[in-house]
PALOBA-827957 format. One record per residue: residue number from 1; residue in three letters; x negated, y, z negated of N, C-alpha, C in turn. Coordinates in steps of 0.2 Angstrom, whole numbers, plus 2048, in hexadecimal, padded with zeros to 3 digits. Last residue first. Layout:
! PALOBA-827957
{site NUM; 'ala'; {X; Y; Z}; {X; Y; Z}; {X; Y; Z}};
...
***
This chain:
! PALOBA-827957
{site 191; 'asp'; {75B; 823; 792}; {757; 81F; 78E}; {75B; 818; 78D}};
{site 190; 'leu'; {75E; 829; 7A3}; {760; 827; 79C}; {75C; 822; 798}};
{site 189; 'ala'; {75A; 82C; 7B0}; {756; 82E; 7AA}; {758; 82C; 7A3}};
{site 188; 'thr'; {765; 826; 7B8}; {75D; 825; 7B9}; {759; 826; 7B3}};
{site 187; 'thr'; {772; 828; 7B7}; {76F; 824; 7B1}; {767; 823; 7B2}};
{site 186; 'pro'; {777; 830; 7C1}; {777; 832; 7BB}; {773; 82E; 7B5}};
{site 185; 'glu'; {776; 832; 7D0}; {771; 82D; 7CC}; {771; 82F; 7C5}};
{site 184; 'asp'; {780; 83E; 7D0}; {77A; 83C; 7D4}; {775; 838; 7D0}};
{site 183; 'ala'; {791; 83F; 7CE}; {78B; 83D; 7CB}; {785; 83B; 7D0}};
{site 182; 'ile'; {79E; 84A; 7CD}; {799; 847; 7D2}; {793; 845; 7CE}};
{site 181; 'leu'; {7AE; 84A; 7C8}; {7A8; 84A; 7C5}; {7A3; 846; 7CA}};
{site 180; 'leu'; {7BD; 853; 7C9}; {7B9; 84F; 7CC}; {7B2; 84F; 7CA}};
{site 179; 'glu'; {7C3; 85B; 7BF}; {7C7; 856; 7C2}; {7C3; 851; 7C6}};
{site 178; 'pro'; {7B9; 85F; 7B0}; {7BA; 85F; 7B8}; {7BF; 859; 7BA}};
{site 177; 'asn'; {7B7; 866; 7A4}; {7BC; 861; 7A5}; {7BE; 860; 7AC}};
{site 176; 'gly'; {7AB; 86D; 7A2}; {7B1; 871; 7A5}; {7B7; 86C; 7A6}};
{site 175; 'ala'; {7A2; 864; 79C}; {7A5; 86A; 798}; {7AB; 86D; 79C}};
{site 174; 'leu'; {79D; 85A; 7A4}; {7A3; 859; 7A1}; {7A6; 85F; 79D}};
{site 173; 'ala'; {790; 860; 7A7}; {795; 85E; 7AC}; {79C; 85D; 7AA}};
{site 172; 'met'; {78A; 861; 79A}; {78C; 867; 79E}; {791; 866; 7A3}};
{site 171; 'ala'; {789; 853; 798}; {78D; 857; 793}; {78F; 85D; 797}};
{site 170; 'ile'; {780; 850; 7A2}; {786; 84D; 7A2}; {78B; 851; 79E}};
{site 169; 'met'; {775; 857; 79D}; {778; 858; 7A4}; {77F; 856; 7A4}};
{site 168; 'val'; {773; 850; 791}; {775; 857; 791}; {778; 859; 797}};
{site 167; 'arg'; {76F; 844; 797}; {775; 844; 793}; {777; 84B; 792}};
{site 166; 'gln'; {762; 848; 79C}; {768; 846; 7A0}; {76E; 846; 79D}};
{site 165; 'lys'; {75C; 84B; 790}; {75D; 850; 794}; {763; 84E; 799}};
{site 164; 'met'; {75B; 83E; 78A}; {75F; 843; 787}; {761; 849; 78C}};
{site 163; 'gly'; {752; 838; 794}; {759; 835; 793}; {75E; 83A; 790}};
{site 162; 'gly'; {747; 83F; 791}; {74A; 840; 798}; {751; 83D; 797}};
{site 161; 'ser'; {748; 847; 781}; {746; 842; 785}; {749; 843; 78C}};
{site 160; 'leu'; {745; 858; 77C}; {74A; 852; 77D}; {746; 84D; 782}};
{site 159; 'gln'; {73E; 863; 77C}; {73E; 860; 775}; {742; 859; 776}};
{site 158; 'his'; {740; 86A; 788}; {73A; 866; 787}; {73A; 862; 780}};
{site 157; 'pro'; {74D; 870; 786}; {74C; 86A; 78A}; {746; 866; 789}};
{site 156; 'tyr'; {74F; 874; 774}; {74D; 876; 77B}; {74C; 870; 77F}};
{site 155; 'glu'; {75C; 874; 767}; {755; 872; 76A}; {755; 874; 772}};
{site 154; 'ser'; {768; 876; 762}; {763; 87B; 761}; {75C; 87A; 764}};
{site 153; 'val'; {76F; 86A; 763}; {772; 870; 766}; {76C; 876; 767}};
{site 152; 'arg'; {769; 860; 75B}; {767; 861; 762}; {769; 867; 766}};
{site 151; 'arg'; {770; 861; 74F}; {769; 864; 750}; {767; 865; 757}};
{site 150; 'glu'; {77C; 85C; 753}; {77C; 862; 750}; {775; 865; 750}};
{site 149; 'pro'; {77A; 84F; 758}; {77B; 855; 75D}; {77B; 85B; 75A}};
{site 148; 'asp'; {773; 842; 755}; {772; 848; 751}; {774; 84F; 755}};
{site 147; 'pro'; {771; 83B; 765}; {771; 83B; 75E}; {770; 841; 75B}};
{site 146; 'ile'; {77C; 83C; 773}; {776; 83F; 770}; {776; 83E; 768}};
{site 145; 'gly'; {787; 837; 779}; {782; 832; 776}; {77C; 835; 773}};
{site 144; 'val'; {791; 83E; 77F}; {78C; 83B; 783}; {786; 837; 780}};
{site 143; 'ala'; {798; 843; 773}; {79B; 83F; 778}; {796; 83B; 77D}};
{site 142; 'glu'; {78E; 84B; 76D}; {790; 845; 76A}; {793; 840; 76F}};
{site 141; 'leu'; {78F; 856; 777}; {788; 852; 775}; {78A; 84B; 772}};
{site 140; 'leu'; {79C; 85A; 775}; {79A; 857; 77B}; {793; 853; 77B}};
{site 139; 'glu'; {79C; 85E; 767}; {7A0; 859; 769}; {79E; 856; 770}};
{site 138; 'thr'; {793; 869; 769}; {791; 863; 764}; {796; 85D; 766}};
{site 137; 'val'; {79B; 871; 771}; {795; 86F; 773}; {793; 869; 76F}};
{site 136; 'arg'; {7A6; 873; 768}; {7A7; 870; 76E}; {7A1; 86D; 771}};
{site 135; 'gly'; {7A0; 87B; 75E}; {7A3; 875; 75D}; {7A4; 870; 763}};
{site 134; 'arg'; {79C; 886; 766}; {797; 882; 763}; {79A; 87B; 761}};
{site 133; 'val'; {7A9; 88C; 769}; {7A5; 889; 76E}; {7A0; 884; 76B}};
{site 132; 'ser'; {7B2; 892; 760}; {7B3; 88B; 761}; {7AE; 888; 766}};
{site 131; 'gly'; {7AE; 89F; 760}; {7AD; 89B; 75A}; {7AE; 894; 75B}};
{site 130; 'gln'; {7B1; 8A4; 76C}; {7AA; 8A4; 76A}; {7A9; 89F; 764}};
{site 129; 'ser'; {7BE; 89B; 774}; {7BC; 8A0; 770}; {7B5; 89F; 76E}};
{site 128; 'arg'; {7BD; 894; 785}; {7BE; 894; 77E}; {7BC; 89A; 77A}};
{site 127; 'his'; {7BD; 891; 793}; {7C0; 897; 790}; {7C2; 897; 789}};
{site 126; 'glu'; {7B8; 887; 79A}; {7BD; 885; 795}; {7C0; 88B; 792}};
{site 125; 'his'; {7AE; 88D; 7A2}; {7B3; 888; 7A5}; {7B9; 886; 7A0}};
{site 124; 'val'; {7A6; 896; 79B}; {7A8; 897; 7A2}; {7AE; 893; 7A4}};
{site 123; 'arg'; {7A4; 88F; 78F}; {7A7; 896; 78F}; {7AA; 897; 796}};
{site 122; 'val'; {79E; 883; 793}; {7A4; 883; 78F}; {7A7; 889; 790}};
{site 121; 'ala'; {792; 888; 799}; {797; 884; 79D}; {79E; 884; 79A}};
{site 120; 'glu'; {78C; 88E; 78E}; {78E; 892; 794}; {793; 88E; 798}};
{site 119; 'ala'; {78A; 882; 786}; {78F; 887; 784}; {791; 88C; 78A}};
{site 118; 'ile'; {77F; 87C; 78D}; {786; 879; 78D}; {78B; 87E; 78B}};
{site 117; 'gln'; {775; 886; 78A}; {777; 884; 791}; {77E; 881; 791}};
{site 116; 'arg'; {775; 886; 77C}; {777; 88C; 77F}; {779; 88B; 786}};
{site 115; 'gly'; {771; 879; 779}; {777; 87B; 777}; {77A; 881; 77B}};
{site 114; 'val'; {764; 879; 77E}; {769; 875; 782}; {770; 877; 780}};
{site 113; 'thr'; {75D; 889; 77F}; {75F; 883; 77B}; {764; 87F; 77F}};
{site 112; 'leu'; {753; 88F; 78C}; {759; 890; 788}; {75A; 889; 785}};
{site 111; 'val'; {747; 88D; 794}; {747; 893; 78E}; {74E; 894; 78B}};
{site 110; 'pro'; {74A; 884; 79E}; {745; 882; 798}; {745; 887; 792}};
{site 109; 'asn'; {759; 87F; 7A4}; {755; 885; 7A3}; {750; 884; 79D}};
{site 108; 'leu'; {75B; 870; 7AE}; {75C; 874; 7A7}; {757; 879; 7A7}};
{site 107; 'ser'; {757; 86B; 7BA}; {75E; 86E; 7B9}; {75F; 872; 7B3}};
{site 106; 'thr'; {74B; 864; 7B9}; {74B; 86A; 7BD}; {752; 86E; 7BD}};
{site 105; 'gln'; {74F; 85A; 7B0}; {749; 85E; 7AE}; {749; 864; 7B3}};
{site 104; 'pro'; {759; 852; 7B6}; {75B; 857; 7B1}; {755; 85C; 7AF}};
{site 103; 'glu'; {75C; 84D; 7C5}; {756; 84F; 7C1}; {758; 854; 7BC}};
{site 102; 'gln'; {769; 84B; 7CA}; {765; 845; 7C9}; {75F; 847; 7C5}};
{site 101; 'phe'; {778; 853; 7C3}; {772; 852; 7C7}; {76D; 84D; 7C5}};
{site 100; 'ile'; {788; 851; 7C2}; {783; 84F; 7BE}; {77D; 84E; 7C3}};
{site 99; 'met'; {795; 85D; 7C5}; {790; 859; 7C8}; {78A; 858; 7C3}};
{site 98; 'gly'; {7A6; 860; 7C6}; {7A0; 860; 7C3}; {79B; 85C; 7C6}};
{site 97; 'met'; {7B4; 86A; 7CB}; {7AF; 865; 7CD}; {7A9; 865; 7C9}};
{site 96; 'arg'; {7BB; 873; 7C4}; {7BF; 86E; 7C8}; {7BA; 868; 7CA}};
{site 95; 'gly'; {7AF; 878; 7BE}; {7B6; 878; 7BB}; {7B9; 873; 7BE}};
{site 94; 'gly'; {7A3; 876; 7C4}; {7A3; 876; 7BD}; {7AA; 876; 7BA}};
{site 93; 'arg'; {7A9; 87F; 7D2}; {7A3; 87B; 7CF}; {7A3; 87C; 7C8}};
{site 92; 'val'; {7B4; 888; 7D3}; {7B5; 881; 7D4}; {7AF; 87D; 7D1}};
{site 91; 'arg'; {7AD; 894; 7D2}; {7B2; 892; 7CD}; {7B4; 88B; 7CD}};
{site 90; 'arg'; {7A5; 894; 7DD}; {7A2; 894; 7D6}; {7A7; 892; 7D1}};
{site 89; 'met'; {7AE; 895; 7E7}; {7AB; 88F; 7E6}; {7A8; 88E; 7DF}};
{site 88; 'ala'; {7B1; 8A3; 7E6}; {7B6; 89E; 7E4}; {7B3; 897; 7E3}};
{site 87; 'ser'; {7A5; 8A8; 7EA}; {7A7; 8AA; 7E4}; {7AD; 8A5; 7E1}};
{site 86; 'glu'; {7A4; 8A3; 7F7}; {79F; 8A0; 7F2}; {7A2; 8A2; 7EB}};
{site 85; 'pro'; {7B4; 89F; 7FE}; {7AE; 8A4; 7FE}; {7AA; 8A1; 7F8}};
{site 84; 'leu'; {7BA; 890; 806}; {7B9; 894; 800}; {7B3; 899; 800}};
{site 83; 'asp'; {7B9; 886; 80F}; {7BC; 88D; 811}; {7BB; 892; 80C}};
{site 82; 'leu'; {7B5; 87B; 80A}; {7B1; 87E; 80F}; {7B3; 885; 811}};
{site 81; 'leu'; {7C0; 876; 802}; {7BA; 879; 7FF}; {7B5; 87D; 804}};
{site 80; 'glu'; {7D0; 878; 802}; {7CB; 877; 807}; {7C4; 87A; 804}};
{site 79; 'thr'; {7DB; 871; 7F6}; {7D6; 877; 7F8}; {7D1; 874; 7FD}};
{site 78; 'gly'; {7E3; 868; 7F1}; {7E5; 86B; 7F7}; {7E1; 871; 7F9}};
{site 77; 'gly'; {7D7; 85E; 7EB}; {7DE; 85F; 7EA}; {7E0; 862; 7F1}};
{site 76; 'leu'; {7CA; 863; 7F5}; {7CB; 861; 7EE}; {7D2; 863; 7EC}};
{site 75; 'arg'; {7C4; 85F; 805}; {7CA; 861; 801}; {7CA; 85E; 7FA}};
{site 74; 'val'; {7BA; 862; 811}; {7B9; 860; 80A}; {7BF; 863; 806}};
{site 73; 'ser'; {7B6; 85F; 822}; {7BA; 862; 81D}; {7B9; 85E; 816}};
{site 72; 'gly'; {7AB; 863; 830}; {7AE; 85F; 82B}; {7B3; 863; 826}};
{site 71; 'ala'; {79A; 869; 833}; {7A1; 867; 835}; {7A4; 863; 82F}};
{site 70; 'thr'; {78F; 86F; 82D}; {791; 871; 834}; {797; 86E; 837}};
{site 69; 'ile'; {788; 876; 820}; {78D; 871; 822}; {78F; 873; 828}};
{site 68; 'arg'; {776; 877; 81E}; {77D; 87A; 81F}; {782; 875; 821}};
{site 67; 'gly'; {767; 87C; 816}; {76C; 877; 817}; {772; 87B; 819}};
{site 66; 'ser'; {75C; 884; 812}; {75D; 882; 81A}; {762; 87D; 81B}};
{site 65; 'pro'; {75F; 885; 804}; {760; 88B; 809}; {760; 889; 810}};
{site 64; 'pro'; {768; 877; 7FF}; {762; 87B; 7FF}; {763; 880; 805}};
{site 63; 'leu'; {77A; 877; 7FA}; {774; 875; 7FE}; {76E; 879; 7FD}};
{site 62; 'leu'; {786; 876; 7F3}; {780; 878; 7EF}; {77A; 875; 7F3}};
{site 61; 'arg'; {793; 871; 7F4}; {790; 877; 7F8}; {78A; 87A; 7F4}};
{site 60; 'met'; {797; 866; 7EF}; {797; 86B; 7EB}; {795; 872; 7EE}};
{site 59; 'leu'; {796; 85E; 7FB}; {79C; 85E; 7F8}; {79D; 864; 7F3}};
{site 58; 'ser'; {788; 85F; 7FC}; {78C; 862; 801}; {793; 863; 7FF}};
{site 57; 'leu'; {783; 858; 7F2}; {782; 85F; 7F2}; {786; 862; 7F7}};
{site 56; 'ala'; {788; 84B; 7F6}; {78A; 84E; 7F0}; {789; 855; 7F0}};
{site 55; 'thr'; {780; 84A; 802}; {788; 849; 802}; {78A; 84D; 7FC}};
{site 54; 'met'; {774; 84A; 7FC}; {776; 84F; 801}; {77D; 84F; 802}};
{site 53; 'ser'; {774; 83D; 7F6}; {773; 844; 7F2}; {775; 84A; 7F6}};
{site 52; 'lys'; {775; 835; 801}; {77A; 835; 7FB}; {77A; 83B; 7F8}};
{site 51; 'gly'; {76C; 833; 80C}; {771; 839; 80C}; {776; 839; 806}};
{site 50; 'cys'; {762; 829; 80C}; {768; 829; 811}; {76D; 82F; 811}};
{site 49; 'gly'; {758; 829; 803}; {757; 82D; 809}; {75D; 82D; 80E}};
{site 48; 'ser'; {75A; 818; 7FE}; {757; 81E; 7FD}; {756; 822; 803}};
{site 47; 'glu'; {76A; 811; 804}; {762; 811; 803}; {760; 818; 801}};
{site 46; 'gly'; {779; 812; 7FB}; {775; 812; 801}; {76E; 812; 7FF}};
{site 45; 'leu'; {78A; 816; 7F6}; {784; 812; 7F5}; {780; 812; 7FC}};
{site 44; 'leu'; {795; 81D; 7EC}; {792; 81E; 7F2}; {78B; 81B; 7F2}};
{site 43; 'ala'; {7A3; 819; 7E3}; {79C; 819; 7E3}; {799; 819; 7EA}};
{site 42; 'phe'; {7B0; 820; 7DA}; {7AE; 81E; 7E0}; {7A6; 81E; 7E0}};
{site 41; 'thr'; {7BD; 81D; 7CF}; {7B6; 81E; 7CF}; {7B3; 81B; 7D6}};
{site 40; 'glu'; {7CC; 826; 7CD}; {7C8; 821; 7D0}; {7C1; 822; 7CF}};
{site 39; 'gly'; {7D4; 830; 7C9}; {7D3; 82B; 7C4}; {7CE; 825; 7C7}};
{site 38; 'arg'; {7DA; 834; 7D9}; {7DA; 836; 7D2}; {7D9; 830; 7CD}};
{site 37; 'arg'; {7CF; 82E; 7E6}; {7D6; 82F; 7E3}; {7D5; 831; 7DB}};
{site 36; 'val'; {7C6; 833; 7F3}; {7C6; 831; 7EC}; {7CC; 833; 7E9}};
{site 35; 'asp'; {7C1; 82F; 803}; {7C6; 831; 7FF}; {7C5; 82F; 7F8}};
{site 34; 'leu'; {7B6; 834; 811}; {7B8; 830; 80B}; {7BD; 833; 807}};
{site 33; 'asp'; {7AA; 835; 81E}; {7B1; 835; 81C}; {7B2; 831; 816}};
{site 32; 'val'; {79D; 83D; 825}; {79F; 839; 820}; {7A7; 83A; 81F}};
{site 31; 'gly'; {794; 842; 830}; {79B; 840; 831}; {79E; 83B; 82C}};
{site 30; 'asp'; {786; 841; 829}; {788; 841; 830}; {78F; 83E; 830}};
{site 29; 'val'; {77A; 84A; 821}; {780; 847; 820}; {784; 847; 827}};
{site 28; 'val'; {76F; 84E; 827}; {76E; 84A; 821}; {774; 847; 81F}};
{site 27; 'arg'; {768; 851; 836}; {76E; 850; 833}; {76D; 84B; 82D}};
{site 26; 'val'; {75C; 85E; 838}; {75D; 857; 836}; {764; 856; 833}};
{site 25; 'pro'; {75A; 869; 846}; {75B; 868; 83F}; {75D; 860; 83E}};
{site 24; 'arg'; {752; 86E; 852}; {753; 867; 851}; {754; 866; 849}};
{site 23; 'pro'; {750; 87B; 855}; {753; 878; 85A}; {755; 871; 858}};
{site 22; 'gly'; {752; 884; 845}; {74F; 883; 84B}; {753; 87E; 850}};
{site 21; 'asp'; {753; 87E; 834}; {755; 883; 839}; {751; 881; 840}};
{site 20; 'gly'; {75A; 872; 829}; {754; 874; 82D}; {757; 879; 832}};
{site 19; 'leu'; {766; 866; 828}; {761; 869; 824}; {75C; 86C; 829}};
{site 18; 'arg'; {778; 864; 828}; {772; 864; 82C}; {76D; 868; 827}};
{site 17; 'thr'; {786; 85A; 826}; {782; 85F; 823}; {77B; 85E; 827}};
{site 16; 'thr'; {797; 856; 828}; {791; 856; 82B}; {78C; 85C; 829}};
{site 15; 'leu'; {7A6; 84D; 825}; {7A1; 851; 822}; {79A; 851; 826}};
{site 14; 'asp'; {7B2; 847; 829}; {7AD; 848; 82E}; {7A8; 84D; 82C}};
{site 13; 'ser'; {7BA; 84B; 81A}; {7BB; 848; 821}; {7B5; 84B; 826}};
{site 12; 'val'; {7BF; 847; 80A}; {7B9; 849; 80E}; {7BA; 846; 815}};
{site 11; 'lys'; {7C9; 84A; 7FD}; {7C9; 848; 804}; {7C4; 84B; 808}};
{site 10; 'leu'; {7CC; 847; 7ED}; {7C7; 84A; 7F1}; {7C8; 846; 7F8}};
{site 9; 'leu'; {7D9; 842; 7E8}; {7D6; 848; 7E5}; {7D1; 84B; 7E9}};
{site 8; 'ile'; {7E7; 83B; 7EC}; {7E1; 83C; 7EF}; {7DE; 843; 7EC}};
{site 7; 'asp'; {7F4; 83A; 7E8}; {7EF; 837; 7E4}; {7E8; 838; 7E6}};
{site 6; 'ser'; {7FC; 841; 7F2}; {7FA; 844; 7EC}; {7F5; 841; 7E7}};
{site 5; 'val'; {7FD; 837; 7FC}; {7F8; 83C; 7FD}; {7F7; 840; 7F7}};
{site 4; 'glu'; {7FD; 826; 7F5}; {800; 82D; 7F6}; {7FB; 832; 7F7}};
{site 3; 'ala'; {7F5; 819; 7FD}; {7F5; 81D; 7F7}; {7F9; 824; 7FA}};
{site 2; 'ala'; {7FD; 80B; 804}; {7F9; 811; 805}; {7FA; 815; 7FF}};
{site 1; 'met'; {7FC; 7FA; 800}; {800; 800; 800}; {7FC; 806; 800}};
***
């Protein structure tokens, strides 16, 4: 039995992304089609270098400077993400869509505590009062398995193991209660 259209959370059609300028850009995503239904876990598998990460970055519209989406459609619910101006897309990222990046070391700011970085995501996407933010940050750290979350809130990324940094990234992605969570090899660095 075919799923109802309203069950489809993410619909990607003919997504094509290229990297590089000049006469011969590289097609890093080539005509991807996929549907993800509400409540469904969808795994994109493939060998190293086949475009899994670039597909995820294309969905979030977080491509490197030489990257561009040249064809296709990405619909989240009823919203065509490829038509949104960047200001509207910023509200979608972290709110309606969250992403757990592969390399937490390069994603976390080394001069801010992990608590402050998660708190920023909580303030932006959950619109909580200042007084309730710290409690929510501690709750998120506990939910992702960080031991002694009350103490860890005040620590800097260099004070955490690689696995704990990855858990911080997961907590940040969950802070906005996203409808869709994209995970790019989220367990690679876990302890």
